[in-house]
N, C-alpha and C positions, 0 to 999 in steps of 0.2 A: 730441588724440585725435579721431579722425575720426567726423563723423557724416553722412558722404554714402555710406556703403558701402564706402569704400575697404578694401581687405584689412589685416589685422592679424597680424603674425606670431605664430604659436603653436608652440612646440617639440612635437614629437610626443609626448614623455614628459609633457607637461603635460596632454594630452588623454586618454591613454591610463589604464587602471586600473593601480594598483601591481603587480599580479600579471597583467600582459597576457600573458605568455608561457603562461600556463595557462587563459586566457580563450577561450570561442568567442564572438567579436564579429562581429554583422552590420550591415550600413549600406546606404546608398544613395548612388549616385554619380550626378550628371548627366553622360552621355556625349555630347559634341558630334559624335562622329563618327556616332552612329546616330541622334541628336537625340532623345534620351529617358533615363529613369532606369534604372539596373541595380542589382539587388541585389549587395552584395559582402561579402567577408569580409576583416576587417582583423587582419593579423599584425604588429604591430609597423609598420614602414616599409612593409611589402608589403600591397597592396590588390588581392585577387583577384576577379575577374569571376564572380559566380554566375549569371548570366542563363542560361548553357547549362544549369545545374541546375534553376534555378527562376526564372521570369519576375518573380515578384513576392516580397516577404518573406511576405505573407499565405499564399501557397502553401507556402512553406518551413516556416511553423509547422504547416501540415497534417499534416506528417510525424509530428507528436507527438516522442516520446522519441527519435526517429532523427533529428531536425532536427541536432542537435548534431554528431552521428557523420558525418552527411553533409556538414556544411560541414568538418569536420576531414579529410574524405577527399579534398577538392579538392586538386588538384595542378597543376604547371605554373608558368610564368613570371607574375609579377604584372602586372595591366594598368596599374595606377597607383602612384604614391609617395604616401604619405599626407601627407608634408611639402609636396608641390606642391598638394594639394587643401586643405589648410588655408591656403595662401596665395591662392588664387583669390578674385577679386572677387565680392561678392555680386549673384547676378542675373546675371552674365555668362554667357550659354549657350554663348559661342565656347571655353570653356576647361572642362576637368573640375573639379567642385566637389562638396563635400559636401552632402547634402539631408538632411531628416528622415529617419530610419531607418525610419520607418513608412510603408505605403501604403494598402491597403484597409481597414484596421481603422478602425472608428468612434472617434473620440476623446471618451471619457467621463471624468467626474471626479467625485469625492467631496469634499464640503465638511463643515467642521466635525466633523472627526474628532479632533481634539485639544482637551482643555480649555481650553488657553491660548487657541488661536485662536477658540474657541467664544465665550469671554467678549467678544474683541474684535469679533465679529460683532454681539454684542448692543449694544455700544458705538455700532459705524457705525449700526445702527437706531435707538438712542435719539438719536443726533446728527441723524438725517435726512440723513445725507451731508455734514453741514457739518464741516470739520476744525477750525474756531475753536472748536467746543464740545467737543472730543474729550478735552481733559485735565480739565475739570471734570465730564463726564459718566462718564470712567473711573473717577475717585476715587468717584463715588457708586455706579456699579454694583459695584467691587470691595468697596466698603465693606459693601453688601447682600449681595452673594453670597459674599464672602469664599472660602474653600475649600471651601464645601459642595457644590459640584458637579465638583470635580476628579477624585475617585476613585471616582465612582459608575459602576456597570455599567450602560450604556446598555440600556433596555428592561427592565430589573429591578424587582423590587417596591419597592426603594428609591427608584429613580428615579421611579416613580409617586407615592410618598409626597412627594417632595420637589416635584414637579410641582405637588401640590394645595397644599402650603404657598406656594410661589412665586405661584401663581395668586391666592391669597387676598390676598397681599401686592401684587398688581398688577405682579409682575415677570416673570411668564411671558413668554416670547418665541418666535417661530417658530424661532429659531436653536436655543434650549434644546430645543424639540421634536424637532428632528433629530439634536442632540447627545446627548440623554439619552433620547428616546423609542425605540420599536421599531423605527423605520425609519431607516436613513441617508439624507441627501442625496446624491442621484447623479443628475447632470444631463449633456446633452451639451455639451462644450466646443467643439468646433470641427468643421466639415465634413471629410468624407474628403478626403485629399491637401493640406489647407489648412495643416498644421503646417510650421513652419520649423524648420531644423537648426542644428547648431554654426556659428557665424561669420556667420549671419545677423542682421538687425536684428528686435528685437521692437517692437511698435508700441503707442503709448499716443494715443488720439484726442484731438482739440482739445476736445471737449466735457468731458474729464475733468481735474479739478486736485487730486484726492487718490487715489494709486495706489500699488500696490507690487509688487514681485516676489513670487512664491510657489514657493519650492524643494521639490520633490516626487519621491517615488520612484513610477515609472510601470511598473505591471506590463501586459505583453504578452501577450494572450490569444487562444487558438485559436477556431475555430468551436464546440467542445464546451463551451466556458467553463472550459478548463485553463489556467492559467498557464504559458507556455512560456519566459519571459525578463523582463528588468527594464531599465530605463533611467531616465534622469533627465528632468525636466520643468520648465518656469517656466509655472505656470497664471497668466498676467498678470491682476492684480485690479484693478478700478476701485471703491475704496471708496466715493466719494462716490455713485456711480450704484446700486450694490447697496444702499447705505444708506438711499436714499430709499424704495426698495420692493423686496422680494424678487421681484416681478412684472418688475423690470428686470433680472433676473439675465442673460437673453440679451444684453441691450445692455452689461451689465458685463463680461461674459465672452468674447463672440464676435465679435471684430473683426479686421480684416486684421492677420496675423502677432502674433495674439495668445495663440498656444499654439507654445511653443518644446519639442523634444524631441530627446533625443541625449545624448552624440554617436553612440553606438552602442547597439543592443541586445545585452545579455549573456545568451546562451541558458543556460537551466538545464542542469546536468549533476552529475557526481560530484563535481565542484569547487566549484561554486557553485550553491546549490539555493534554494528559496522560503524556507526558514528562514533561510538566510544574509542574504537582502534584507531579512528582518524586522529583523535586527540592524544594518543600516547606518545610518551616520551621515551626513547630508548638509549639507555646509557652503556657505554663502552669503556673497560677497563682492562688494560693489558700490563701484565706484570712479567718482567724478563728475568732470566737466572742472573744476569748482570746488574740486578738492580735498578733497571730502568722501568719507568712507570708512565703510562700514556692513558689519559681520560679524554673522552669525547662524548657527544650527545646528539641524537637523531631526532629532531622535531618532525613527527610524521605529518603535523598540519601544514608543514611548509611544502608539501608536494606542490609542484607546479601543475601536476593534472589530477584530477578526481580518481579516486577508487574506480568509480564507474567507468571513467575514461580509459583507463589502464585496462580494466576486465574487457572491455568491449575491443580493444586492440588485440588481446591474447585469444578471445573465443567469440564465436558468433556464427552466422552463415558462412563466413570465410574459413573457419577453423573448429573443429569439435573435438572434443575430449571424453570419450564415452566412459572413461574411468575417473574423470575429473582431473583436476590440476591443483599445484600450488604456485603462488606468483609471489616472487620477491618484488617488493614495491621499490627499491631503490634506497641509496644513502645519501644524505648530505655531508656526510663525514669522509673526509680525505686528510689523512695526518700528514703534515708539512714540517713539524719540528724536527730538527736534527736529533738522530740518535747517536751517531759515531762521528763521520766525517762532515763537517761543515758544509753545509749545501747539497748535502745528499738525501736530507729529510730521514723519513722513516722507512724501516724495512723490518721484516720478521728475522728472529732468530730461534733455532730450535729449543724448545723448552719454554717459550713465552706461553703464559697462560692468558687466554682471552675469555673474558666474561661479556656477556651481553644480556642486559636485563631491562626490564619495564615493570611498572607497578602491577599490572593486571596480566601479564603474561609470564612472570616468573624470571629465571635465569638460566640462560644457556652458557655453559662453560666447557671449553675445550683448550688442550694444550696442542701447540705447534709441534709437529715434526717433519722429517724429511719424507716426501710421498713415497719414495723407493723402498723407505724401511717400514712403512706401515702395512698392517693387516691387508692381505690382498681382498678385493672384493670377490666373494664367491657365491653368496646366497642371491641369485636372480629370479627371473620370473618363472623359469622351469623348475626350479627348487621350491618356490613357492605353490605353484601349481602341484607338483606332487605331494607337498605337505597337505595342502587343502583337500586333495583326492582321498587322502588317508585318514584325515581327521575332522573336515568340516561338517557341521550339522545338516540336516537334510535341506536343501534350497527351498525358498518360499517364491511365490509370485511377487514380481515388483510392484511396489505400491500397496501389496496385502500384508501389512505388518501388524 
């Protein structure tokens, strides 16, 4: 298995949703002819250039309920073939290749949104980031907490009473506060334009020795705070860093290629709506070059807070996003099975192939590499503005599409 960014063949039907013929799928492609990113519509093997319709995905979402219809109405010959894009080498600007499907949206994320992962965060904290202590601490924490926190409504009177009891016992934690308290954890995961897409490598920095993937459903939201679609994400997590201190969250979460998004955004319409996304089951499959295999599943319906509550915590009168945002909604999956040393649990190795998939959103697949050896992030906001100034179609009045 390659660890140098060599392309890995992916069949088109491996990447697309099972009902791809009914889905409105939007992505982004690097176009070597014009030297920049193009929004695209994906229809099976055919990939259509949306740039004449909308220069950015963020602009497309501002069409609101009309975005899906506008994409469906695009006709003409496809500009690219999906199979060719999937076979392209990572970071090779001389050939068309898939990018992360988001552009100007701020990358936000929610943590501790499932009871299972909430307990694991408490364990990280008690271990102070030391995986050698994980098994011992896990036993002590689960014996103390049991199932007491799993079915409690966050922010409820019952949650308040549980907090009082656990505080008296010396068991209260900052992670229980955001898991059971009135306010969820919402943080900025990555800078605008820094996320990587399907087929790219995700990075683990050399200073981390205990880390894991986090398979998540990602909501794609317009400037008004309305969710317009969904996609898949890998919120790469450094357990040893965050476990030392919650103040190291930025160091644990925001590194080069630490946020993978894709393969495409599925726009909400009368076929697939927000309620359907809430029922999605997200599968994780990790294959290591050492023969190690890890499987897990994230049941989105088990979120402790509704999509609406998470979105309200991220945006509203207290915080606006004029270019929209995406919201990682959290994961219940925290791998605890030992990979090598007994009691140390799971951690990534270079060359791990991480696949995150769901029936209606397709498959996001990435290989794990050393952050310091991955292609540097170079194409930022200034580069995009320069590209748009030279290539974008004439602007239209907002709302007059």
